[in-house]
N, C-alpha and C positions, 0 to 999 in steps of 0.2 A: 458335714458341712464345716468349712473353715470360717468361723465367725469374724476373725479379724480382717478378712479380705472381702467383706460384704460391700456391695455397691448400693447405690441409692434405690435401685429397683428391688433388690433383695430386702432392703430396710423397709420399703413401702409394703411389701407382701408380709413381712413380719408384723407390721403395724395393723394390717388388715386382719391377720390371725388373732392378734391381741384384742381387736375390737369385737371379733366374733366371740371370743372367750368372755369379754366384759359383758356383752349383751345377753349372755346366759345367766348372769347374776340378776336376781330379782331387784335388788337395790338399784342397780344401774338402769334397769328398765323403768323403774319409778322416777329416777332422776332425769332420764331422757325426756320425760313428760314436761320438764321445765322449759324445754325449747318451744313446744306449741303454746304453753302458758305464756311465755314471753311474747310470742307472736301475737296472741290474742290481746295481751296487755298493750302492745304497741299499736294495734289496730284501733282499740277502743280509746286509749288515752292520748295517742299521737304525741309522745314525749319528744324532747329535744334529741338531736343526733347523739350526743355524748351518752345520754341515758339509754338510748337504743343499743349502743355499743356495749354498755354494761349488761343489759338484759340478754345479749347474745353471748358475750364472753364468759360471764359467770357460770351459766349452765355447762359450758364446755370445760371450764376449769374444775367444776364439781365432778364431772365425769372423769377428768384426768386424775383427780384425787381419789376417786372411787377405784380407778384402775390400779393406782399405787397401793391402796388399801387391800385390794383383792390379791395383788402380788405378795404383799406382806403376809396375808393369811395363808396363801398357798405355800409360801416358803416356811412359815412356822409349822404348818401341818406336816410338811415333808420332814422337818427336823424331828418333831415328836408329836404324837397324839396324846401323850401323857399330860396330866395337869402340871403346869409350870407357871410360877408367878411372873417370871420374866417374859414368857410367851404371852401371857394374859396382858401384861403391860404393853407389849408391842402391838397387839391387836386393839387394845383400848385406845392407844395413841392414834392409830389409823382411823378408828371410829370417831375420835375427837376431831380429827382434821376434817372429816366429812361434815360433822355437826357444825363446826365453825364456818365452813364454806356455805352450807345451807343457811346459816344464820345471816351471813353477809348478803346472800341473795334476798332473804326476807326483808332485811333492812332497806336494801335498794328498792324493792317493791313498795314497802311502806312509805319511804321518804318520797318516792315518785308520786304518791297520791296527794302530797301537799306541795308539790312544786309547780 
């Protein structure tokens, strides 16, 4: 397949394949649970529209970051399975990105309780 001549339909199907790969990851399946948690929070607390948007957008961003982290891990593992300090740093940075995004979600939930 010639990747530089892809059209929007081909790009869509590549995205679907990526989502299938992502959902095979245990961490992504756990993070996917943030969407029903957000929905439950919205039903119970009936927050303002802007807050509802944050509760929907943040889990999607977290899943996006998880996809990038998974891509980093796959790439690093393809390069070498040997122990490497630089590979460890790359994987740790991906993990840190997930941690920070989950922290942001937690802060939004927490602050919403007092709004």
